[in-house]
N, C-alpha and C positions, 0 to 999 in steps of 0.2 A: 309845483305839484301840490295837490290838495292833501293836507295832513291826514285826512280820513282815509286816504288811499296808501299812506306810507306803511312800511313794515319796520319791525324792530331788528336792529343789529345788537347782539348781546355778547359781552366778554366778561368772563370771571377772572378777577385778578386779586391776588392776596386775600382770597376768601370772600371777596365782595363782587356783586353783580353791577355792571355798568351797561347802560343802554342808550342808544341814539336812534332817532327816527330817520329812515332813509328811503330813497327810491330803490325798489328791489333790483331792477335790471341794471341801474347805474352803479349800485353798490357791488353787485357781482362782477360787473365789468371792471371796476376799480381794482378788485383783487387780482385781475389778470394784467391790466394795462397801467395801473398807477395813476390814472386820471381821476382826480377827486372832484372835478367840476360838477356842481349840481347834484351831488350824492346826498347831502344832508337836506332834510325837510324841516328841521327844527334847530334852533340855536341853543338847545339845552342838553345836558348829559344827565340821565336819570339813574337812580338806583332801582326804581320800579315804575315804568311809564304808566302802567294801568292804574296804579294807585296815585299817580301824580307826584311821586317822591323824587325830587331832584337831588343829585349828588352834591354833597357839601365840599367846601375847599379842603377840609380834612380828608374826605374820601378820595379826592382827586390826587392826593399826595402819593397814592399807590403808583402813579405814573411818573416817569422820569422828567417829562416836560410839563410846564404850567400853561402852555399854549393850547387853547380850546381846539383849534383845528388839528393839531398834531395828536392830541388825545383822541379825538373823534376818528382820525385816520387809523390809529392803532386798534380801536374798538372794532371798526369795520374790517380791517385787514386780518386781524388775528382772531376775531370773534366769529359768531355764527349769524348769518343773515337769514331771517325768516322769509320763506318763499311764499309768494302769492299762489293761490290755486291755479290761476291762469298760467303763471310761469311754469309751475310744476307739470301741468297738463301739456304744455308746449314741449317741455323737455322729454316727457314720456312719449309723445307722438313722434318726435324726431328720432328717438332711440328705436322706436318700433319700426320706422322706415329703414333704419340702418340694419336691423335684424332681418327684415324681409329681404332687403337687397343682398345681404350675405347668403341667405338661404337660396335665393333665386340664382345667384352667381356661382354657388359652389355645389349645389345638389342636383340630382337627377331622379326621375321616377323609375318604375320597374322596366320601362322601355328604353331607358337611357336618355330620356329627353328632359330638358329643364322644366321645373314646375312654373306655371304662370303666376305672376305676382298676385292676381286676384284669388287664386286657389290657396296660396299661402296665407293670405289675409283671412280667408274664411276658416281655414284650419286653426289658426291662432285663436279665433273667436270660439270655435267649437270646443277646444280643449281648455279654454279660459287661462291661457298663459299669462302670468304676471311678469311684466317687463320692468326691470329696475332702471329708472331714469338716470341713476348716478353711477351705474356700472357700465364698463365698456361692452359694446355689443359682442365683441369677440370672446369675452369672458363668460357671457351668458349662453352663447350659441349651442354648446353641447347639451345642456339641460333642456333647453327649449326644443331642440331637435328630437331628443329622447321622448318628450311628451307628444310631439307631433306625429311620431311613428304610429300612435294608436289610431289615427284617422287618415294618415297620408303615407303611402309607400315612398320612402325617401332614402337616398344613399348619398353620402358625401365622398368626394374625392379627397383623400388625405395624403399629404406629403410627409415623408420622414426626413428631417433636416438635422445635419450635424453642425454644431456650433462650438467654436473654441474662443473663449474670451480672456484676454490678458488680465493679469491680477489687478492692474490699476483701474480697470473698467468694471470689474464684477459687481461692485456695490451699486452703481447706478443702473446697470443693465439687468440685475436680478429680477426687478419688478416686471420687466418685459418678458423675460423667460417664463415666469410663473403664470402668465396668462394662458399657457398652452400645456397640453399633457406631456409630461416628461417620461421618456422611456428609460433613459440612462443619465446618470449624473456622477461626475467624477472631479474631485478637486486635486489638481496635480501639485507636485512638490514646490513648484515655483509660484503657487498661488493662483494660477490660471484655472478657469472652469471649463470643463468639456461636458456638453450635454447632447442628447439626441431627443428631438421633439417631434410630436405629431401635430401638424398644422394643416387646416383646411387649405386646399390649393389656392383659392382666391385670396387668402390672407398672406401668402408667402412674400409677395413683393412688398407689402406694407410692413411686414416683420423685418425684412432686410433693410428697408428705409429707416425704420426706428433704430435698429442696431447701428447702422452706419452713421446716423446723426449723433448718437450718444457716444460712439467710440471714435468718431472722425475717420471711419474706415478701417480702424485698427482691430479687425475681427475676422476670424476665419469661418466660412460657412460652406456647406456642401449638401447637395440634394442626394440622399442615399437611395437612388432608384434601384429597386429590386434587391436591396441589401437587407 
């Protein structure tokens, strides 16, 4: 890859900045897969790449390893990778498609019919909705729909779901629970968590899948129809 097209991965450690030049997409993939092949674009570790300031041996003692590749891996894995405009735009466009699909799948108009995707796209442009490319579509949907209502008659089918999570799973599952509106929350004496949530109908199966995956099926759920 051309160095001119590389981006910076930066890590602050022991009060010092460390930077390496990387391929944006491969660096981000490394954070997920652990594959470091062709991530680096340069064989230098910098204190400040823009000023051409290379980290000294003394600076690199901030790391446990003296191996260049291991240090570079730590910088990319634990640091922040600068995103290219193209990559950021692609992320935003993909998240927009997810939001539109959620609205199309879960909402109806004043006649009880689904909104066409093209109409949803037009409405998003009309109200100038800002979609956060780093936030789950399900977390943004409520605020987005509230804004769309000024130009689009829209009604969501909402399910009320009862969930009981054993104590040993509450820590890892709590982040999933907090994506949705909580109606009731109760911590029981044995440390288990009981909640009632409002979830768009089209997201319920996805919610169940997430819970079952994180708890290996050790969770109690119930659709509180009419309750």
